[in-house]
Wavefront OBJ file of the C-alpha trace (Angstrom):
o trace
v 115.897 -257.039 89.413
v 114.588 -259.900 87.407
v 116.233 -263.066 86.129
v 115.048 -266.624 85.843
v 118.560 -267.996 86.071
v 118.734 -267.482 89.857
v 121.935 -265.509 89.773
v 122.672 -263.351 92.880
v 120.494 -260.285 92.491
v 122.147 -256.917 93.242
v 119.933 -254.153 94.599
v 119.824 -252.269 91.354
v 119.937 -255.183 88.940
v 118.945 -255.057 85.255
v 120.546 -256.697 82.233
v 119.407 -257.454 78.728
v 120.480 -258.951 75.396
v 119.465 -258.803 71.797
v 120.302 -262.466 71.300
v 117.010 -264.369 70.867
v 117.175 -268.228 70.788
v 116.814 -269.505 67.224
v 113.955 -271.936 66.349
v 114.913 -275.517 65.574
v 114.200 -276.566 61.919
v 113.582 -280.326 62.458
v 110.061 -281.663 62.683
v 110.869 -283.111 66.040
v 112.226 -279.809 67.143
v 109.193 -277.946 65.887
v 106.963 -280.400 67.684
v 108.828 -279.789 70.900
v 108.655 -276.042 70.426
v 104.928 -276.191 69.877
v 104.511 -278.194 73.026
v 106.792 -275.739 74.861
v 104.905 -272.757 73.492
v 101.583 -274.335 74.467
v 102.857 -274.971 77.987
v 104.407 -271.477 78.186
v 101.178 -269.920 76.952
v 99.288 -271.725 79.662
v 101.743 -270.560 82.293
v 101.767 -267.034 80.899
v 97.968 -266.821 80.994
v 98.149 -267.720 84.672
v 100.721 -264.924 85.194
v 98.664 -262.282 83.355
v 96.717 -261.053 86.428
v 99.932 -261.069 88.450
v 101.787 -258.995 85.858
v 98.864 -256.607 85.426
v 98.666 -256.128 89.178
v 102.375 -255.385 89.333
v 102.075 -252.898 86.472
v 99.385 -251.091 88.471
v 101.712 -250.995 91.500
v 104.554 -249.618 89.358
v 102.309 -246.929 87.899
v 101.103 -246.025 91.408
v 104.761 -245.847 92.442
v 105.425 -243.438 89.557
v 102.477 -241.237 90.521
v 103.595 -241.207 94.153
v 107.112 -240.254 93.054
v 105.735 -237.432 90.933
v 103.730 -236.043 93.867
v 106.771 -236.271 96.140
v 108.865 -234.528 93.518
v 106.424 -231.607 93.380
v 106.380 -231.335 97.175
v 110.156 -231.417 97.580
v 110.566 -228.947 94.704
v 108.925 -226.278 96.875
v 111.728 -226.772 99.414
v 114.573 -226.884 96.918
v 116.424 -224.066 98.710
v 117.044 -226.381 101.669
v 120.425 -228.175 101.637
v 120.088 -231.735 100.342
v 116.781 -231.151 98.547
v 118.296 -231.548 95.094
v 119.786 -234.916 96.032
v 116.419 -236.129 97.283
v 114.710 -234.852 94.134
v 117.239 -236.746 91.986
v 116.553 -239.971 93.901
v 112.763 -239.566 93.739
v 112.824 -238.666 90.036
v 115.076 -241.586 89.111
v 112.978 -244.160 90.971
v 109.849 -242.677 89.380
v 111.448 -243.049 85.939
v 112.608 -246.570 86.769
v 109.102 -247.654 87.854
v 107.481 -246.175 84.757
v 109.927 -247.701 82.266
v 109.804 -251.072 84.019
v 106.009 -251.048 83.743
v 106.358 -250.326 80.040
v 108.853 -253.185 79.654
v 106.339 -255.620 81.147
v 103.376 -254.234 79.211
v 104.754 -253.965 75.675
v 104.895 -257.105 73.516
v 107.283 -255.878 70.840
v 110.764 -257.251 71.538
v 112.554 -254.168 70.201
v 110.407 -251.882 72.354
v 110.953 -254.080 75.394
v 114.710 -253.766 74.968
v 114.416 -249.981 74.519
v 112.415 -249.607 77.725
v 114.865 -251.883 79.499
v 117.752 -249.669 78.426
v 115.935 -246.531 79.611
v 115.481 -248.161 83.018
v 119.202 -247.826 83.480
v 118.913 -244.051 83.840
v 116.995 -244.495 87.101
v 119.103 -247.512 88.087
v 122.356 -245.557 87.640
v 121.451 -242.318 89.444
v 118.884 -243.228 92.147
v 121.438 -244.314 94.761
v 123.655 -241.337 93.908
v 120.780 -238.936 94.655
v 120.136 -240.592 98.024
v 123.860 -240.458 98.780
v 124.030 -236.702 98.095
v 120.963 -236.154 100.302
v 122.518 -238.201 103.109
v 125.786 -236.258 103.000
v 123.888 -232.972 103.415
v 121.680 -234.417 106.119
v 124.623 -235.732 108.149
v 126.588 -232.489 107.788
v 129.319 -234.081 105.665
v 128.992 -231.574 102.849
v 132.742 -230.890 103.031
v 133.270 -234.377 101.623
v 131.099 -233.544 98.610
v 133.690 -231.527 96.768
v 133.021 -230.696 93.139
v 135.699 -233.185 92.075
v 134.220 -236.095 94.049
v 130.659 -235.297 93.025
v 131.718 -235.148 89.382
v 133.552 -238.475 89.695
v 130.486 -240.174 91.194
v 128.337 -238.715 88.430
v 130.738 -240.022 85.788
v 130.621 -243.553 87.227
v 126.817 -243.500 87.230
v 126.759 -242.090 83.685
v 129.093 -244.823 82.432
v 126.601 -247.444 83.584
v 123.782 -245.767 81.657
v 125.941 -245.349 78.540
v 127.007 -249.011 78.664
v 123.328 -250.024 78.763
v 122.494 -247.867 75.747
v 125.392 -249.321 73.743
v 125.190 -252.931 74.917
v 124.904 -254.296 71.333
v 128.497 -253.197 70.735
v 130.129 -254.890 73.730
v 127.593 -257.072 75.649
v 129.183 -255.979 78.969
v 125.950 -255.057 80.735
v 123.950 -258.163 79.620
v 125.043 -261.146 77.598
v 121.778 -262.991 76.835
v 118.089 -262.173 76.866
v 114.998 -264.361 76.873
v 111.255 -263.902 77.087
v 109.818 -264.970 80.406
v 107.640 -268.064 79.909
v 108.362 -267.798 76.182
v 105.732 -265.117 75.481
v 106.177 -261.367 74.993
v 103.823 -260.176 77.747
v 105.814 -259.905 80.954
v 109.340 -258.940 82.046
v 112.483 -259.959 80.251
v 114.669 -262.748 81.580
v 118.340 -261.753 81.412
v 121.873 -262.759 82.360
v 124.598 -260.299 83.242
v 127.884 -259.059 81.836
v 130.948 -257.861 83.719
v 130.161 -254.117 83.443
v 126.863 -254.732 85.196
v 128.621 -256.205 88.223
v 130.957 -253.196 88.509
v 127.936 -250.901 88.414
v 126.145 -253.063 90.976
v 129.146 -252.908 93.327
v 129.171 -249.119 92.983
v 125.460 -248.976 93.871
v 125.916 -251.400 96.763
v 128.677 -249.237 98.228
v 126.522 -246.110 98.084
v 123.517 -247.858 99.652
v 125.735 -249.357 102.380
v 127.286 -245.984 103.223
v 123.810 -244.412 103.386
v 122.509 -247.150 105.685
v 125.518 -247.013 108.023
v 125.293 -243.209 108.180
v 121.628 -243.279 109.159
v 122.357 -245.983 111.736
v 125.110 -243.885 113.328
v 122.888 -240.812 113.418
v 119.930 -242.743 114.843
v 122.058 -244.091 117.715
v 123.785 -240.755 118.372
v 121.214 -238.020 117.703
v 118.923 -236.657 120.387
v 115.160 -236.401 120.807
v 113.452 -235.219 117.614
v 116.472 -235.958 115.440
v 116.719 -239.479 116.782
v 113.119 -240.152 115.746
v 113.733 -238.558 112.366
v 116.903 -240.551 111.756
v 115.234 -243.801 112.770
v 112.421 -243.108 110.315
v 114.975 -242.654 107.536
v 116.852 -245.791 108.652
v 113.650 -247.829 108.424
v 113.212 -246.499 104.884
v 116.670 -247.773 103.952
v 115.739 -251.325 105.009
v 113.290 -251.818 102.115
v 115.870 -252.297 99.310
v 117.839 -254.674 101.526
v 114.678 -256.659 102.295
v 113.787 -256.832 98.594
v 117.259 -258.133 97.792
v 117.107 -260.664 100.657
v 113.759 -261.988 99.398
v 115.217 -262.492 95.937
v 118.367 -264.247 97.148
v 116.476 -266.565 99.530
v 113.738 -267.356 97.006
v 111.029 -265.660 99.077
v 110.165 -263.353 96.170
v 106.576 -264.192 95.064
v 107.793 -264.116 91.464
v 111.427 -264.625 90.599
v 110.827 -262.958 87.245
v 109.746 -259.613 88.720
v 112.111 -256.982 90.129
v 110.827 -255.570 93.436
v 113.617 -252.984 93.762
v 111.721 -250.007 92.233
v 108.876 -250.550 94.700
v 111.343 -250.903 97.585
v 113.161 -247.708 96.622
v 109.844 -245.886 96.242
v 109.040 -246.776 99.858
v 112.554 -245.653 100.842
v 112.053 -242.272 99.189
v 108.637 -241.996 100.817
v 110.150 -242.436 104.284
v 112.990 -240.006 103.520
v 110.564 -237.425 102.177
v 108.185 -237.757 105.123
v 111.016 -237.060 107.560
v 112.334 -234.256 105.398
v 108.930 -232.568 105.019
v 107.576 -233.203 108.486
v 110.508 -232.258 110.683
v 112.105 -229.735 108.333
v 115.258 -230.246 110.349
v 117.606 -229.404 107.541
v 116.238 -225.853 107.537
v 117.914 -225.403 110.894
v 121.155 -227.308 111.378
v 123.040 -230.474 110.355
v 122.791 -233.440 112.722
v 126.563 -233.868 112.657
v 126.761 -230.935 115.097
v 124.946 -232.876 117.848
v 128.086 -233.466 119.863
v 128.864 -229.742 119.959
v 125.201 -228.858 120.461
v 124.832 -231.088 123.513
v 128.217 -230.180 125.003
v 127.575 -226.429 125.075
v 127.502 -224.905 128.556
v 124.843 -222.412 127.476
v 121.234 -223.344 126.945
v 120.302 -223.611 123.252
v 116.724 -223.788 121.991
v 115.939 -224.191 118.279
v 112.581 -222.878 117.035
v 110.915 -223.452 113.693
v 109.096 -220.803 111.657
v 106.001 -221.253 113.862
v 108.078 -220.677 117.019
v 107.737 -224.291 118.131
v 110.629 -226.009 119.853
v 112.275 -228.469 117.489
v 115.355 -229.062 119.600
v 116.777 -228.148 122.987
v 120.084 -229.152 124.500
v 120.452 -230.637 128.021
v 121.402 -227.276 129.581
v 118.285 -225.668 128.117
v 116.122 -228.465 129.517
v 117.733 -227.972 132.936
v 117.116 -224.216 132.881
v 113.412 -224.589 132.118
v 113.053 -227.432 134.669
v 110.311 -229.035 132.603
v 110.038 -232.796 132.947
v 107.531 -233.054 130.079
v 108.300 -233.319 126.399
v 109.349 -229.842 125.263
v 109.564 -230.719 121.583
v 106.693 -229.303 119.588
v 105.660 -226.812 122.292
v 105.447 -223.127 121.521
v 108.176 -221.075 123.192
v 105.625 -218.677 124.671
v 104.450 -221.481 126.995
v 107.878 -221.395 128.655
v 108.496 -217.638 128.387
v 105.291 -215.708 129.243
v 106.788 -212.411 128.043
v 107.820 -213.818 124.665
v 104.998 -212.179 122.694
v 105.767 -208.797 124.290
v 109.485 -209.115 123.525
v 108.789 -210.084 119.933
v 106.359 -207.178 119.476
v 109.011 -204.774 120.736
v 111.480 -206.164 118.174
v 109.349 -207.243 115.190
v 112.239 -207.209 112.710
v 115.243 -207.491 114.974
v 116.618 -209.949 117.481
v 115.448 -210.329 121.061
v 117.813 -209.629 123.932
v 116.425 -209.949 127.446
v 117.372 -210.961 130.955
v 115.355 -213.633 132.730
v 115.432 -214.718 136.378
v 115.111 -218.388 137.295
v 115.302 -220.061 140.681
v 117.241 -223.321 140.547
v 117.753 -225.462 143.639
v 116.641 -222.525 145.769
v 119.206 -220.130 144.312
v 118.064 -217.159 142.207
v 119.971 -217.078 138.913
v 120.017 -214.521 136.126
v 120.259 -215.524 132.481
v 120.835 -213.517 129.323
v 118.547 -214.581 126.466
v 119.581 -213.706 122.911
v 118.057 -214.832 119.639
v 119.546 -215.339 116.207
v 117.392 -215.748 113.119
v 117.913 -218.751 110.856
v 117.541 -217.703 107.226
v 117.040 -219.801 104.158
v 118.944 -219.235 100.922
v 116.425 -216.572 99.911
v 117.092 -214.586 103.093
v 113.701 -215.367 104.626
v 113.520 -216.156 108.325
v 112.326 -219.709 108.920
v 113.394 -220.222 112.508
v 115.261 -218.846 115.508
v 118.007 -220.068 117.787
v 117.813 -218.997 121.436
v 121.083 -218.803 123.369
v 120.585 -218.672 127.139
v 123.719 -217.787 129.139
v 124.158 -217.723 132.900
v 125.198 -214.179 133.837
v 124.593 -214.459 137.584
v 128.258 -213.939 138.429
v 128.502 -211.026 135.997
v 125.483 -209.347 137.551
v 126.940 -209.836 141.020
v 130.265 -208.429 139.837
v 128.484 -205.415 138.292
v 126.661 -204.840 141.547
v 129.941 -204.941 143.435
v 131.493 -202.547 140.925
v 128.568 -200.149 141.331
v 128.917 -200.287 145.100
v 132.673 -199.720 144.810
v 132.076 -196.827 142.409
v 129.596 -195.306 144.837
v 132.101 -195.620 147.683
v 134.815 -194.122 145.462
v 132.613 -191.173 144.548
v 131.694 -190.650 148.185
v 135.393 -190.793 149.150
v 136.336 -188.273 146.461
v 133.562 -185.941 147.538
v 134.669 -186.119 151.161
v 138.318 -185.817 150.164
v 137.557 -182.770 148.027
v 135.705 -181.129 150.877
v 138.522 -181.824 153.324
v 141.254 -180.559 150.948
v 139.495 -177.421 149.777
v 139.565 -175.787 153.205
v 143.354 -175.895 153.726
v 143.937 -175.069 150.044
v 141.669 -172.049 150.443
v 143.843 -170.872 153.318
v 147.044 -171.432 151.309
v 145.678 -169.551 148.298
v 144.348 -166.746 150.493
v 147.608 -166.165 152.350
v 149.631 -166.461 149.116
v 147.492 -163.753 147.513
v 147.903 -161.529 150.599
v 151.670 -161.975 150.484
v 151.732 -161.160 146.784
v 149.599 -158.046 147.296
v 151.915 -156.794 150.080
v 149.369 -157.111 152.878
v 152.155 -158.145 155.242
v 154.609 -155.559 154.094
v 156.960 -155.115 151.173
v 158.714 -158.254 149.804
v 161.807 -158.809 147.810
v 161.686 -159.947 144.214
v 162.505 -163.528 145.179
v 159.774 -163.506 147.828
v 157.214 -162.248 145.303
v 158.270 -164.976 142.859
v 157.971 -167.614 145.576
v 154.487 -166.467 146.577
v 153.415 -166.516 142.893
v 154.675 -170.078 142.551
v 152.794 -171.079 145.691
v 149.639 -169.431 144.371
v 149.964 -171.072 140.938
v 150.636 -174.534 142.381
v 147.769 -174.248 144.836
v 145.360 -173.155 142.087
v 146.400 -176.076 139.891
v 145.897 -178.456 142.803
v 142.503 -176.915 143.510
v 141.545 -177.324 139.863
v 142.566 -180.969 139.983
v 140.537 -181.564 143.164
v 137.540 -179.832 141.628
v 137.807 -182.135 138.617
v 137.924 -185.235 140.811
v 134.885 -184.091 142.736
v 133.123 -183.100 139.532
v 133.829 -186.511 137.964
v 132.471 -188.237 141.063
v 129.338 -186.116 141.019
v 128.797 -186.783 137.303
v 129.156 -190.564 137.781
v 126.636 -190.595 140.624
v 124.271 -188.240 138.780
v 124.276 -185.729 141.622
v 125.008 -182.640 139.562
v 122.187 -180.137 139.883
v 122.252 -176.987 137.779
v 121.548 -173.820 139.704
v 120.901 -171.185 137.077
v 121.024 -167.488 137.970
v 121.799 -164.285 136.025
v 125.522 -163.560 135.673
v 127.895 -161.262 133.841
v 130.247 -162.993 131.393
v 133.120 -160.925 132.729
v 132.540 -162.433 136.171
v 133.429 -165.828 134.752
v 136.516 -165.058 132.748
v 138.088 -162.369 134.885
v 139.089 -164.323 138.026
v 140.064 -167.349 135.954
v 142.402 -165.443 133.656
v 144.090 -163.771 136.558
v 144.669 -167.203 138.100
v 146.009 -168.744 134.887
v 147.912 -165.682 133.696
v 150.927 -166.429 135.885
v 151.318 -169.931 134.443
v 150.902 -168.609 130.864
v 153.346 -165.720 131.490
v 155.914 -168.146 132.915
v 155.844 -170.068 129.595
v 156.004 -166.868 127.563
v 152.456 -167.206 126.237
v 150.042 -164.414 125.454
v 146.625 -164.856 127.052
v 143.922 -163.053 125.027
v 140.344 -162.372 126.109
v 137.538 -161.400 123.717
v 133.862 -160.797 124.487
v 131.521 -160.303 121.533
v 129.665 -156.946 121.797
v 126.581 -158.675 120.320
v 126.473 -161.026 123.280
v 123.919 -159.929 125.946
v 125.580 -158.399 128.979
v 123.843 -160.732 131.381
v 122.991 -164.380 130.765
v 121.281 -167.067 132.830
v 123.176 -170.231 133.758
v 125.108 -172.099 136.423
v 128.070 -169.824 137.014
v 130.025 -172.421 139.059
v 130.005 -175.111 136.381
v 130.547 -172.604 133.578
v 133.723 -171.532 135.325
v 134.721 -175.163 135.533
v 134.294 -175.508 131.756
v 136.336 -172.408 130.980
v 138.998 -173.274 133.577
v 139.549 -176.762 132.119
v 139.665 -175.552 128.505
v 142.103 -172.716 129.229
v 144.246 -174.797 131.577
v 144.437 -177.553 128.947
v 145.407 -175.015 126.257
v 148.140 -173.440 128.379
v 149.527 -176.829 129.401
v 149.972 -178.064 125.813
v 151.145 -174.816 124.222
v 154.846 -173.959 124.401
v 154.918 -170.873 122.180
v 152.366 -168.456 120.814
v 149.060 -167.592 122.448
v 145.856 -168.817 124.029
v 142.664 -166.963 123.105
v 139.376 -167.099 125.020
v 136.315 -165.902 123.068
v 132.731 -165.418 124.201
v 130.386 -164.726 121.308
v 126.813 -165.068 120.123
v 126.230 -168.165 117.976
v 122.987 -167.542 116.147
v 119.693 -166.353 117.591
v 119.332 -169.106 120.196
v 122.893 -170.005 121.199
v 126.084 -168.514 122.545
v 129.562 -170.049 122.651
v 132.779 -170.242 124.633
v 135.776 -170.785 122.365
v 139.379 -171.482 123.389
v 142.039 -171.312 120.657
v 145.679 -172.271 121.168
v 148.810 -172.618 119.047
v 149.967 -175.805 120.747
v 150.807 -179.330 119.661
v 147.335 -180.168 118.344
v 145.500 -183.489 118.404
v 145.675 -186.122 115.626
v 142.382 -186.865 113.895
v 142.268 -190.501 115.047
v 142.579 -189.446 118.714
v 140.035 -186.614 118.739
v 137.107 -188.770 119.933
v 139.114 -190.332 122.753
v 140.176 -187.063 124.364
v 136.651 -186.554 125.740
v 136.745 -189.862 127.637
v 137.717 -189.934 131.319
v 141.364 -190.775 132.061
v 142.261 -190.727 128.369
v 145.299 -188.881 127.041
v 146.906 -188.674 123.622
v 150.126 -190.682 123.533
v 152.930 -188.474 122.250
v 156.345 -187.293 123.309
v 155.004 -183.819 124.100
v 152.173 -185.225 126.236
v 154.571 -187.367 128.232
v 156.132 -184.165 129.575
v 152.812 -183.002 131.039
v 151.142 -184.098 134.270
v 147.468 -184.862 134.719
v 144.934 -187.643 134.620
v 142.899 -186.788 131.519
v 139.794 -185.597 133.392
v 139.535 -181.972 132.189
v 138.084 -182.470 128.693
v 135.906 -185.364 129.877
v 134.264 -183.107 132.479
v 133.855 -180.322 129.897
v 132.043 -182.718 127.525
v 129.764 -184.098 130.226
v 128.918 -180.680 131.705
v 128.175 -179.362 128.221
v 125.792 -182.279 127.660
v 124.063 -181.652 130.999
v 123.566 -178.010 129.959
v 121.917 -179.205 126.691
v 124.847 -177.942 124.619
v 127.460 -179.507 122.396
v 131.223 -179.284 121.984
v 133.190 -179.038 118.747
v 136.880 -179.688 118.151
v 138.990 -178.555 115.224
v 142.624 -179.592 115.278
v 145.561 -181.005 113.379
v 148.773 -182.390 114.760
v 151.251 -179.552 115.255
v 148.727 -176.817 114.352
v 146.947 -176.147 117.628
v 143.376 -176.747 118.768
v 140.097 -174.879 118.745
v 137.482 -176.035 121.277
v 134.017 -174.511 120.935
v 131.329 -175.079 123.572
v 127.900 -174.111 122.208
v 125.164 -173.494 124.803
v 121.512 -172.421 124.672
v 121.133 -168.641 124.884
v 119.211 -167.738 128.024
v 119.120 -163.994 128.388
v 118.344 -162.391 131.747
v 115.142 -160.317 131.668
v 116.335 -158.064 134.527
l 1 2 3 4 5 6 7 8 9 10 11 12 13 14 15 16 17 18 19 20 21 22 23 24 25 26 27 28 29 30 31 32 33 34 35 36 37 38 39 40 41 42 43 44 45 46 47 48 49 50 51 52 53 54 55 56 57 58 59 60 61 62 63 64 65 66 67 68 69 70 71 72 73 74 75 76 77 78 79 80 81 82 83 84 85 86 87 88 89 90 91 92 93 94 95 96 97 98 99 100 101 102 103 104 105 106 107 108 109 110 111 112 113 114 115 116 117 118 119 120 121 122 123 124 125 126 127 128 129 130 131 132 133 134 135 136 137 138 139 140 141 142 143 144 145 146 147 148 149 150 151 152 153 154 155 156 157 158 159 160 161 162 163 164 165 166 167 168 169 170 171 172 173 174 175 176 177 178 179 180 181 182 183 184 185 186 187 188 189 190 191 192 193 194 195 196 197 198 199 200 201 202 203 204 205 206 207 208 209 210 211 212 213 214 215 216 217 218 219 220 221 222 223 224 225 226 227 228 229 230 231 232 233 234 235 236 237 238 239 240 241 242 243 244 245 246 247 248 249 250 251 252 253 254 255 256 257 258 259 260 261 262 263 264 265 266 267 268 269 270 271 272 273 274 275 276 277 278 279 280 281 282 283 284 285 286 287 288 289 290 291 292 293 294 295 296 297 298 299 300 301 302 303 304 305 306 307 308 309 310 311 312 313 314 315 316 317 318 319 320 321 322 323 324 325 326 327 328 329 330 331 332 333 334 335 336 337 338 339 340 341 342 343 344 345 346 347 348 349 350 351 352 353 354 355 356 357 358 359 360 361 362 363 364 365 366 367 368 369 370 371 372 373 374 375 376 377 378 379 380 381 382 383 384 385 386 387 388 389 390 391 392 393 394 395 396 397 398 399 400 401 402 403 404 405 406 407 408 409 410 411 412 413 414 415 416 417 418 419 420 421 422 423 424 425 426 427 428 429 430 431 432 433 434 435 436 437 438 439 440 441 442 443 444 445 446 447 448 449 450 451 452 453 454 455 456 457 458 459 460 461 462 463 464 465 466 467 468 469 470 471 472 473 474 475 476 477 478 479 480 481 482 483 484 485 486 487 488 489 490 491 492 493 494 495 496 497 498 499 500 501 502 503 504 505 506 507 508 509 510 511 512 513 514 515 516 517 518 519 520 521 522 523 524 525 526 527 528 529 530 531 532 533 534 535 536 537 538 539 540 541 542 543 544 545 546 547 548 549 550 551 552 553 554 555 556 557 558 559 560 561 562 563 564 565 566 567 568 569 570 571 572 573 574 575 576 577 578 579 580 581 582 583 584 585 586 587 588 589 590 591 592 593 594 595 596 597 598 599 600 601 602 603 604 605 606 607 608 609 610 611 612 613 614 615 616 617 618 619 620 621 622 623 624 625 626 627 628 629 630
């Protein structure tokens, strides 16, 4: 920004000409020129120290820009870094070329350096604008089309400067300051320059307004950071104000490169010191502060760089939390982190607020840079007091339910035992001979009572499993003692459906095994009952065989409706049934297979299922082989 003609000086002003005033040929004219040159030489000698001092400042500005460029380059993966690097590099180039314009005394070289200044002049504000858009979270605005358009406008300004001799639209005239080569050029402007200046003014104005909005809206650390950047943006405006008002110490020198160097210094200090852009864009402040959960943002050294109002309320700390290590607020933090060195932390913490004990769930999420390296964490602290109270109530209700089922099972088993006993006596003719219809009726009573007893046993078993009250009582038993009574009970139901019930005991299986006979019967009863219920034609086979050296197995094979592959995992869950037309015809609550799976797990065994829809099922319960030594 230099001109002796006192024209309004835009922030990024520079214009030149190749038109040098011609010497006058008259003696009088030559005399006047000599006097003018002598006066100019005297003035120029007085300006020498001033110009040399300013050259030193410009060179220092270039060195400072170079150092900033190296520092920001190490953080180039952070959003907005490339925009800041463009701004710093352009101002560095502008300062260096401007120093060369002042220093060189060859008019052609001066004009060349002046043209090269336009590279920095054209792109410096654009770089700061790109940085600001990333910083404020407005990256959606920076589409490839808009960014390209802005780049084209800036490039046109530089191209016009390089080709000014063809059109004289950037500068129209050029003169030597004080009439001697040493020092800056004195220029007047063309119309293309003013369009470029307006473009630069708009960018600088948008940047300044954006930082002002952020500084008045952002919280805590980000408010300080934004204010620092806003102060940096005042320097180019101050430099322009000094020029317009005549407060510039030398109207021939352009202070804009120095002003923009200070601007970049302030931007870089905020960028490097706070490292905020590693973590989140400031534009999210409104959402951040409105969240009902506590949010704490940590940097790579686990220091608090931001905390929302809810988080501050939870920790009840009236001091300044920013910059403190999280372990000062959470004493168990180091232990939690050691337990999850590579993963995320998930813990429950208890806090007393206003005399009320509250429970919070603490979860962390790592913040990764573009290279996938963790450089911070976000802590989300949610109030789960009501959930914990609800869980406690559910546990109490579940305990009461289990206790009710256990009592109900005990109260129902006694009368059912009497019904089953008398029905068996009637069927066996203990009360005298019966007619065929009477025998059929007693069989139906016996079958219905056994099914009801099986259902009650399942309810009681489910309640005992949920409360963890199942205790295995392992004694020697004969395999036949398990299957015999059960098959006789289920045979009537199978015979009524026209099914063949087949029993097979592997001769290689030891005659006597050790286990809990009661619960083993429950496993076999549920598997066989389930097979009979869902098989309309064919057979149900029960096999007991040796499965390797250390295991034996109970296998139930049917020719029923089968189970689709996608439903095979769900059938072992309590109160789950496969939805199909055939299933809808059957009664039950889906407890049988769930109890089988859980009892098998308690006995340190495993259960296998092989089935296809329409092709029957094969359930195999594999248990540890414990042979009786007696």
